[in-house]
Structures are given as structure tokens and as C-alpha cells.
VEXNU-360599 format. One record per residue: x, y, z of N, C-alpha, C in turn. Coordinates in steps of 0.2 Angstrom, whole numbers, plus 2048, in hexadecimal, padded with zeros to 3 digits. Example, Ala and Ser with C-alpha at 12.3 -4.5 7.8 and 13.67 -1.06 7.14 Angstrom:
2
8427E482783E7EA8278427F0827 8407F58238447FB824840800827 
// end
This chain:
438
4E02BA9464D62BA9424D82BA939 4D72B59364D82B59304D12B892C 4D32BB9284CC2BD9274CE2B991E 4C82B791C4C92B39144C52B890F 4C62B990C4C22BE9064BF2B9901 4B92BC8FF4B72B68F94BB2B48F3 4C12BB8F14C72BA8ED4CB2B68EF 4CC2B58F54D12AF8F54CD2A78F7 4C72A98F84C22A28F84C22A08ED 4C32A68EA4C32A48E24CB2A18E0 4CF2A58E34D82A28E24D829B8E5 4D42978EB4D42938F04D028F8E8 4CC2908E74C828B8DF4CC28B8DB 4D02908D84D128F8D34D928B8D2 4DC28B8D84E12888DA4E02818DC 4DA27D8DE4D92778E34D92728DE 4D62748D84D726D8D34DE26D8CE 4E32708D24E82708CB4EC26B8CD 4ED2658CA4F02618CE4F92638CA 4FD2608CF5042628D25072608CB 50D2658CA5102648C451525E8C5 51725D8C051B2578BF5222598C2 5272558C452D2578C85302598C2 5342608C55382658BF53E2648C2 5432688C054926A8C354C2708C4 5462738C354827A8C454427C8CC 53E27E8CD53D2828D453927D8D9 53C27A8DE5392758E05332778E5 52E27D8E352A2808E852327D8E8 51F27B8EB51A2788EA51427F8E8 51027E8E45082818E25052838E4 5052858EC5012868F14FC28D8EF 4F728C8F24F12928F24F62998F2 4F429D8ED4F82A38EC4F22A88F0 4F32AC8F44EE2B18F94F12B58F8 4ED2BB8FA4EE2C48FC4F52C48FF 4F42C09064F92BE9094FF2BE905 5032B89025072B890250A2BE8FB 5052C18F65082C58F25092CC8F7 5052CE8FD5092D29035102D1904 5102CA9075172C890951E2C9904 51B2C88FC5202CA8F95232D18F7 51C2D38F751F2DD8F85222DC8FC 5232DE9025262DE90752B2DC907 52D2D79045332D29055382D58FF 5352D98F95392DA8F253A2E18F3 5382E48F65352EC8F753D2EF8F9 5412EC8F95482EF8FA54B2EE8F3 54A2EB8EF54E2E68EB54D2E88E1 5452EB8E15412ED8DC53F2F28DC 53E2F88DA53A2FD8D65362FD8D8 5323028DC52A3048DC5273078D7 5263058D252830B8CA52130F8CA 5223148C851B3188C75143158C2 5103198C35093178BE50831F8C0 50A3208BA50A3278B75053298B3 50032E8B34FB3308B04FF3328A9 4FA32E8A44FF32E89E4F9334898 4FC3388924FA33B8904F833988A 4F73338894F332E8844EF330888 4EC33088C4E33318904DF336889 4E033A8894DC33E8854DB33C87D 4DF33987B4E03368744DA330875 4D932B87B4D632587B4D232787E 4CE32D8814C832F8854C832A88B 4CE32888F4CC3268964D3328899 4D13288A14DA32A8A44DB3238A3 4E13248A24E831E8A04ED31F8A5 4EF31B8A94F531B8AE4F93148AA 4FD3168AB5043128A950930F8AF 5083088B050D3058B55133038B1 51A30A8B351F3098AF5253028AF 5212FC8B05272F88B252E2F78AE 52E2F98A85322FA8A55382FE8A8 5383028AE53C3078B15403028B8 5402FC8B95422F68BB54A2F78B9 54F2F38BD5552F48BD5562F08B4 5542EA8B65552E68AE54F2E58A7 54A2EC8AB5462EE8A75412E98A5 53F2E58AA53B2E28A95362E08AE 5302DF8B152C2DE8B652D2D58B8 52F2D28B65332CD8B75372CC8BD 53A2D28BF5402D28C553B2D28CB 5362D38CC5312D38D052F2CB8D2 52F2C88CF52C2C08D15342BC8D1 53B2BE8CE53E2B98CE5422BB8D5 5432C58D85452C38DB5442C18E5 53B2C08E45392BB8E853A2B58E9 5392B18E353D2AB8E05452AB8E4 5462AE8E254E2AC8E55502AE8ED 54D2B38EF54C2B48F55492AD8FB 5462AA8F85412A38FB54629F8FA 54C29F8F754E2998F75502978FD 5512918FE55528F90355D292902 56129290856829390756D290907 56C28A9075702859035702848FC 56A2878FA5682888EF56B28E8EE 56B2938F456E29B8F25752998F2 57A2958F557F2948F55832918EF 58128B8EE5802888E957F28B8E0 57A2918E15782938D95732918D6 5712958D256E2938CE56F2958C8 56A2918C256C2918BB5672938B5 5672978AF5632988AB5642968A4 55F2968A056229489A55D298893 55D2A089355A2A388E55D2AA88F 55B2AE88955C2B588A5562BA88D 5512B788E54B2B989154C2BF896 5462C58995472C789D5482C28A2 5432BE8A45452B98AB54A2B88AC 5502B78A65572B48A65592BB8A9 55A2C08A655E2C78A955B2C88B0 5552C88B25532C88B85562C18BC 5572BC8BE55C2B98C05622BC8C0 5642BD8B956B2BF8BC56E2C48C1 5692C98BF56A2CF8C45692D08CA 5632CC8CC5612CA8D45662C68D7 5672C08D356B2BB8D75722BE8D9 5742C38D357B2C68D55782CA8DD 5762CD8DC5762D28E15712CF8E8 5712C88E75712C48ED5762C28EE 57B2C38E95822BC8EC5802B48EC 57C2B48E65792AD8E357F2AB8DD 5802A68DC5842A58D557F2A58D0 5822A88CD57C2A88C75802A48BF 57D2A08BA57E29E8B557829E8B1 57B2A08A95752A28A557829E89F 57529C89B57729589657229888E 57729D88957329C88557629B87F 57229B87957229687257729886C 57A29786957E29B86557B2A0861 5732A286056D2A586256B2AA862 56D2AB86856C2B286C56F2B786C 56B2BC86B56F2C28675762C586F 57B2C886B5812C986F57F2D0874 57A2D28735792D78785762D487F 5732D087C56E2CE8835712CA888 5762C488557C2C088857F2C488C 5822CB88A5872D188D5822D4891 57C2D68935762D68975772D389F 5772CC89C5762C68A257E2C88A5 5842C88A358B2C98A358C2CF8A7 58A2D48A35882DA8A95842DB8AE 5802D78AE57D2D78B557E2D28BB 5852CF8B75872C98BD58A2C28BD 5862C08B75862B98B858A2B68B4 58D2B08B55912AC8AE58E2AB8AA 58E2AE8A458A2AA89D58F2A5899 58B2A189658C29A89558B29A88D 58F29888858D29A88158B29387F 58628E87E58728787C580286878 58328287357C27F86E57B28586A 57828286357328685F56E28885F 56B28586456328786555F28786E 55E28986C55A28A87555A285879 55527F87455627787955C27687A 56027787856827687756A27987D 56827F87E56C28088456927F88C 56427F88C55D27C88F55F274894 56227089056526988F56B26A893 57126F89057727189357527389A 57227A89B57127B8A456F2758A6 5682718A456626C8AB56B2678AC 5702668A65752608A75792658AF 57C26B8AB58126E8B057D26D8B8 5762708B857526F8BF5742698C3 5712638BE57225E8C157925B8C3 57F25F8C058625C8C25882628C9 5872668CB58926A8CE58426D8D3 58126B8D357A26D8D75762748D8 5772788D257327E8D056C27A8D0 56527F8D256027F8D15602838C8 55B27F8C555B2818BD5552858C0 55528A8BE54E2908BC54B2908B7 5472908B65402918AE53B2978B0 53A2998AE53429E8AF52C2998AF 52929B8B55242948B851F2998BE 51A2958BD5142998C05112968C8 51B2958CC51C2938D25152988D7 5132968DC51129C8E35162A18E3 51B29F8E55212A48E55232AA8DF 5222A88D95232AC8D351D2B08D2 5172AD8D35122B08D250F2B78D7 5122B38DD50F2BA8E35152BF8E1 51C2BF8DF5202C48E051D2C88D7 51A2C68D25162C98CE5112CE8CE 50D2C98D25072CE8D55082D58DB 50D2D48DC50F2DC8DE50F2E08DB 5102DF8D350E2E68CF5052E88D1 5012E48D24F82E58D24F92E98DA 4FD2E68DD4FB2EA8E44FE2F28E2 5042F28E25052F98E15012FF8DB 4FC2FC8D64FA3008D24F43028D4 4F12FD8D94E92FE8DF4EB3068E4 4F23038E64F730B8EA4F530F8E6 4F830F8E04FB3158DD4F53188D9 4F13148D84ED3178D44E531A8D7 4E131B8D84DA31A8DE4D331B8D9 4D13168DC4CA3158D84CC3118D0 4D030F8D04D030C8C84CA3068C6 4C73078C04C43048BC4C82FF8BA 4CC2FC8B84CF2F98B34D62F88B3 4D82F38B34E02F18B34E12EC8AD 4E62ED8A74E82EB8A04EF2EA8A1 4F22E18A04F62DE8A14F92DC89B 4FE2DA8985012D48955002CE896 4FD2C98924FB2C48944FF2C088D 4FE2BB88B5022B78875022B2889 5082AD8895082A788A50B2A7892 5102AB8955142AB89A50E2B289E 5082AE8A05022B58A35042B48AD 50A2B38AE50A2B38B45082BA8B7 50B2C08B650B2C78B65032C88B6 4FF2C68B14F82C68B24F42C28B6 4F52BD8B64F12B88BD4F52BB8C5 4FC2BC8C64FE2C18CE4FA2C68CF 4FC2CA8C94F62D08CA4EF2D18CC 4EA2CC8C64E72CB8C84E42C98CF 4E82C48D24E82C18D94E52C88DD 4EB2CB8DD4EB2D48E14E62D78DE 4E42D88DA4E02DD8D74D82DB8DA 4D62D28D94D02D28DB4CF2D28E3 4D42D18E44D32D18ED4D12D68EF 4D72DD8EE4D42E38EF4CD2E68EE 4CB2E68E84C72E88E44C32E38DF 4BD2DE8E14BC2DB8DA4B92DE8D6 4B82E58D64B42EA8CF4B92EB8CB 4C02EB8CE4C42ED8C94C52E88C3 4C32EA8BD4C52E58B74CD2E48B6 4CE2DE8B44D42DD8B24D42D78AC 4D92DC8A94DA2D889F4DD2D689E 4E02D189A4E52CF8974E62D188F 4EC2D188D4ED2D48864F22CF882 4F02CD87F4F62C78794F52C7874 4F92C786E4FB2C68674F52C3865 4F12C585E4ED2C28594F42BC857 4F92BB8554FE2B88524FC2B1857 4FD2B485F4FE2AC8644FA2AE868 4F42AD8694EE2AC86C4EF2A7872 4F62A68754F729F8794F12A0880 4EE2A68824EC2A58874E62A4887 4E32A68814DA2A58804DB29F87C 4E029B87A4E02948784E028F87F 4E32938814E428E8884DD29088C 4DC29588D4D32968914CD29088E 4CF28E8874CA28D8854CC285886 4D12858874D227C8854D227B88D 4D32808924D227C8984D827B89B 4DF27B89A4E62788994EB27C896 4F027D8974F527F8954F627D88D 4F62828874F827E8804FE28187F 50027C87A50827F87650528186E 50628786C50428A865509288861 50628385B50E28585750E287854 50C28E85450D295850512298853 51329785951829B85F52129C85C 52229F85C52A2A085952E2A6860 5352A58615362A88635392AF862 5372B285E53A2B885A53A2BD861 53F2C28615402C686553C2CC865 5372CB8615342D386052D2D0866 52B2CB8675252CA86A5272C6870 52C2C687252F2C287A52C2BE87C 5292BE8845242B888551D2BA883 51B2BE87E5162BF87D5122B8879 5192B68755182AF87051A2AA874 51A2AA87A51E2A387D51629E880 51929787F51329288150F292889 50929188A50729489050A28E897 50E29089A51228F89E51028A8A5 50B28B8A75072888AB4FE2888AF 4FC2858B24F62848B34F42878B8 4FC2898BE4F728E8C04F52978BF 4FA2988BC4F729E8B84F02A08B4 4F129A8B14EB2988AC4E42978B0 4E62938B64DE2938BA4DC29A8BE 4E329D8C04E02A58C34DD2A98BD 4E22A88B64DF2AE8B14D72AB8B0 4D52A58B04D02A38AF4C82A78B2 4CE2A48B94C62A78C04C82AD8BF 4CE2B28C24CD2BA8C34CD2BE8BE 4CE2BC8B74D02C18B14CA2C38AD 4C82C88AE4C02CA8AC4C12C98A3 4C72CA89F4C72C88994CC2C9895 4CE2C88904D42C588B4D32C9884 4D72CC8824D62CE87C4DB2CD876 4DD2CF8714E12CD86C4E12D3869 4E72D48674EB2D98634EF2D985B 4EF2DC8574F22D98524FB2DC854 5012DA84E5052DD8505062E584F 5032E78495022EE8475012F284D 4FA2F18504FA2F28564FE2F385A 5012EF85C5082EE86150E2F485D 50E2F585A5132F9857512300857 50B30185550830885750830A860 50830586450830586A50F30986D 51630486951A30686D51C30D86A 51931086251931786051831B864 51231886750E31F86C51131E873 51331987751831987C51E31D87B 52231F876526321874524329873 52132B87052133186E51B333874 51833287751533687D516332884 51B32E88651E32C88C52632C88C 52932D88752F32D886530326889 52C320887530319889530316882 53831288453930E87D538306881 53130287F5312FD8815312F687C 52E2F387C52F2ED8785282EA878 5282E587451F2E387251C2E2877 5202DE87E51B2D988351B2E0885 51F2E888851B2ED88C5162EF888 5172F08805122F487E5092F187E 5082EA87E5042E987D4FE2E987F 4FF2EB8864FB2EC88B4F52F4887 4F92F88854F92FF8824F42FD87B 4F82F58784F32F68714EE2F5870 4EB2F28774E42F08754E12F8876 4E22FB8784DF30387A4E0306872 4E430686E4E73078694E4305863 4E32FE8654DC2FC85E4D72FC860 4D22FF8674CD3008664CA2FA86B 4CF2F486C4CA2EE86F4C62EF874 4C52F48794C32F387E4C12FB882 4BA2FC87E4B830287A4B4303882 4B12FE8864AD2FF88D4B2304893 4B83028914BD3088934BC30F893 4B931188F4B731988F4B631C894 4B73218944B832689D4B83218A2 4BF31C8A34BF31A8A84C531B8AB 4C731A8B14CF3198B24D33148B2 4D73118AE4DA30D8AB4E130D8AE 4E43088B14EC3078B14EC3028AB 4F33018A94F52FF8A34FE2FD8A4 4FE2F68A55062F48A75092F58A1 5102F78A15162F989E5192F38A0 51A2ED89E5202EA8A35262E98A1 5282EA89B52F2E98975312EE891 5382EE8925392F588D5422F288A 5422EA88C5482E88885482E587F 5482EC87B5482EB87754D2ED871 54F2E98705552E78695582EE864 55E2EF86555C2F786255A2F7859 55F2F185755C2F284F5542F184E 5512EC85654A2EC8545462F1855 54A2F58595472FE8595462FF853 54C30085054A30584B546300846 5442FD8445422F88405372FA843 5392F984852F2F984C53030284B 53130684C53130C84B53030F845 53430B84053230D83852C30B835 52A3068395252FF83651F307839 52030683E51A30A84451731083F 51C31683E51C31C83B51631B833 51931483051631282A50F31182C 50E30D83150730B831501310836 50531683950131B83C4FF321834 50231F83050132582950332A82A 50B32A82C51032E82E51632E829 51832A82751D32982151832581B 51932781551532481051B324808 51832280551E3207FF5193217FA 51C3267F35183267EE51B3277E9 51B3257DF51F3257DC51A3297D6 51E32E7D251A3317CD5213307C7 51D3347C25223367BB52233B7BA 5283407B65273467B752B3467B0 52C34B7AD53034D7A853934E7A9 53D34C7A754434B7AA5463547A7 5453587A954535F7A55483637AD 54C3687AC54E36B7B154836F7B4 54836F7BB5423727BC53D36F7BE 53C3697BE5353647BF5383607C8 53B35E7C653E35D7CD53A3617D3 53E3677D253D36C7D853636F7D7 53336D7D452C36F7D25293687D7 52B3647D852935E7DC52A3607E3 5303617E45323657EA52C3697EB 52B36F7E85293737EB5223737EF 51F36B7EA51836C7EB5183687F4 51D3657F351F3617FD51F3657FE 522369800524371804521373806 51C37580151337980350F374806 51036E80550B36980750F367811 51536981251936A81851A36181A 51C35F81251F356816525357814 52735281A52F35381853334D814 53534C81153834980D53E345811 53D33D81054333C81254833780E 5453338085493328045453317FA 54A3347F95473357F154D3327ED 54932E7E754D32A7E454932D7DB 54F32D7D654E32E7D054D3277CA 5493237C754A3207C35493227BA 54F3217B854F3237B054E31F7AC 5543187AC5553127A954E30F7A7 54A30D7AC5463087AB54030C7AC 53E30F7AA5383177AA5343117A5 52E3107A552930B79F52431379D 52431679F52031D79C525321796 52332779352632878D53032B78D 53032D78853A32E78953933678C 53E33479254033D79253B33F799 53D33879D53733A7A353B3347A8 53B3387B053D3317B35373327B8 53732C7BD53532A7C053732C7C7 53332F7CC5353327D353232D7D9 53732B7DC5343277E253532A7E9 53032D7ED5323317F252E32D7F8 53232E7FE53032C804530332809 52833380B52833C80F52433A815 52533E81B52233E82251F343820 51734082551434382551134882C 50C34982F50B34B837505344837 5003448354FA33F8374F933B830 4F333682F4EF3348294EC33D828 4EB34082B4E73458274EB348821 4F134A8264F634E8214F834A81C 4FA34481C4FA33F8154F633D80F 4EF3408124EA34080D4E934780B 4EC34B80E4ED35380A4F1354804 4F534F8064FB34E8024FA34B7FB 4F83467FE4F43417F74F23447F3 4EB3487F64E834C7F04EC3517EC 4F23577F04F335A7ED4F93597E7 4FB3537EA4FF34D7E44FA34D7DE 4F634A7E14F13457D94EF34D7D4 4ED3537D94EC3587D44F13597CE 4F73597D14FE35D7CD5003567C9 4FF3507CC50334A7C84FE3457C8 4F83447C34F433F7C44F63387C4 4FB3377C24FF32F7C250332D7C9 5033307CD50432F7D25033287D5 5063247D950431F7DB50831E7E2 50431B7E750631A7ED5073167EE 50C3107F250C30F7F750C30C7FD 5053057FC503304802506302807 50430080C5072FF8115072F7811 
// end
């Protein structure tokens, strides 16, 4: 006996009017109805190949006035939730195609997941990267077991070369899309959260251009409990999903770029399936600023010891920014989906976040160039318990009176209140103190 719920009817309505995509050289699977049974089948099939990641109560809960549970998908082997969809996709390929192999053309989380799981399944895998690819990411793909080929100056050059190799050698060219198989694999996140956190009120997921995780998880959650609120979060700089929902079809945002900080958050909307499912099943889509994402990354590092990228932190950023006041006092799960942040970006992001959080500040003041005056300034800073990070003295180009020195000081404080106290103390003793604004 087959039981069709109202949510399956919604899913059917969402997909019934979707035209079939034009022929692609990638995955040759039809975009059929995504049913709850498909997601359950995916969960059963991939259970031994991916981590059932924890969904843990967060110490951030008290700070934001709600019970926050973090679904830590960044703990997957390649640091990304994309493994779920990729593994199910690869396991669903015909044996003949598995024997011939697959090829991808990017350095994204999707490509790294393909490299790892294809190697584990003994499927030949090739990754084509351009000259602009970060060496660390190319090395990771190679370490996961892929044959890495460097070609061309741009990502488009690499894609064209990968397609050509696929045609000549019989490889299957894979790119991240919203086929039913891929979405079903991603939807297993929703299943796990429902099992791990009883009486969920809301789930927050990253959105942006590649909204397959949002669509697949919404399909699972709304079937299990239609009253769970499903919320997507994207960047204000790249509101691709909101624009696409408003237009009724996938749109290309000309402002999108390929900066590694944003990852898939800034990607173009890649499919009608995900878009239609999101429009039918997702309750709300909000946008957050880059500053909120950076502070979210800082909070996760401090409170959860979790080093995540923009895509991983963007869900929590909606709470940091106060975009969801209706969730106060509720039980909320937030998907932390990715942790692949390059080291040089990590240093920049944390430094900038500390400044945005009013915990690193800079000021300048002029003192007389006499013995003991510098030590008096340091005494004030010590008394106010400010930690000096950097201090410089400028004598040559000082525009004030002779025999004075301009001191430029960078200090670390505990929080915004501590910074205000320090500022008051310095202005009382040095009225000309000038603060460098953020």
C-alpha cells in the first residue's frame, strides 16, 4: 500500500510543470518527482559512505535567546555536505560508466567530493583545473585520488577541455546540477536532523545559487512535519535565489564573482528543480551582510572550535544579524555545511571579524617627546586592561608643535563595552585622541 502525503502532492505540483532540461554532457538522468521515498532510499544507500554528523546543542543558545542545534556537516571527510549528493550520484551510475570514469572541471567542494568518493568506489576520476586554481585545492583533489590536469587560464577554458576529454574518452562529465538523484542525496541532511533533534521548530540552511541542499532538505522535513519552518540564507551581495524566485526562473546575477571567500554562495542559480521546490516548500529566504558572515565565523571558532567558510557560517549569520526575531525561544537547527577555508583567507577573516566585533581597535594621539611620556601612556593601557598588539611612533611628519611624537596604537579589548571604557579613559588624559573608524 502506498501512502501519498500532502507534501508529496506539493512536490509533484512543484515538478510537474518543469520543462526537461536541454541535452547536457553530464548526468543523463531524468528529473522525476523527488519523493520522500527517494530521500529515504538515498539515506540507506550512502549510510556506510558518509558520516552521520552530530547535531549538537550550542553554547551560543543563551546569547541569541533560543535553543540552537548545529548540524556539523563540515566534519565530512572532504569538509562539505556535497559528499551526500555526490556519493548517491556515483553509486547510481551504470556499471559501464563507472568502469569508464568521470571528469569534473573546478576546484569546488563538489569536485573534491567527486574526487574522494569516485576513488573509494574505484571509479577513474579526473579533475581539470585552470591556472588560477589555488595550489592547495589542486593538491587536495590529488590526495583524494583524482588525476589532476591543469589547463587554460580561466575556469571556462578548463570546462571546455574537460568536456572535450569526456567526449573523446567516454568519461562522464559531471557538474553540480539539480538532478533528482543529487537532490535526494542532499536531502538526507533533513532526515538526520529530524531524527536527532526532537520537536524542531525551524531549520536554517544556506541558500545562494546552489540551493540543492535547501530544496532537498525541505522536501524531507516538510514530509515529516509540515509545521517545521524551513529558512534559507544567502548573501546580500549575491541575492541570486531571491531574484530567481521573484522572476520565476533561474537568473544570472551579473554581480556574481568567483572569490573563494563566498564559494557556492555567489554561484548562479543552476536549476529549475531546486528553484521550484524552494518556492513551494521553503518558508522564508533572508539575506545577510558580509560583516554578519565574518562575525558568524568568529562565533563558531570561539564557541564551537569550528573553522568554517562563508557557506558554512551563513546560516548562523542570520541569527547574528537579528534577521529572524520570530525564532526567539524556539528550537532551531542550523546546518554548518562546509569548512574548506584557505589558510590565508582564514587569517584575514578572523582579523577583520575581531575589528567588526569591536575587539580590536586603533587610535592615534600626540604626546611630548620626553622621557617617561610613553611609559605613562602604557600605564593607562595597562590599567584599562587593554592588550597592546602594535605601537608605532612618528616624529618626522608630525604636524603639531615641535618636540612631539604621534603614537599610533592597535589594541585588543574584551568587547564593545570595554572598548568604550578605554576610549573614555584616553580622552580624559589625551583630549586629541583620534580613533580609526572601521
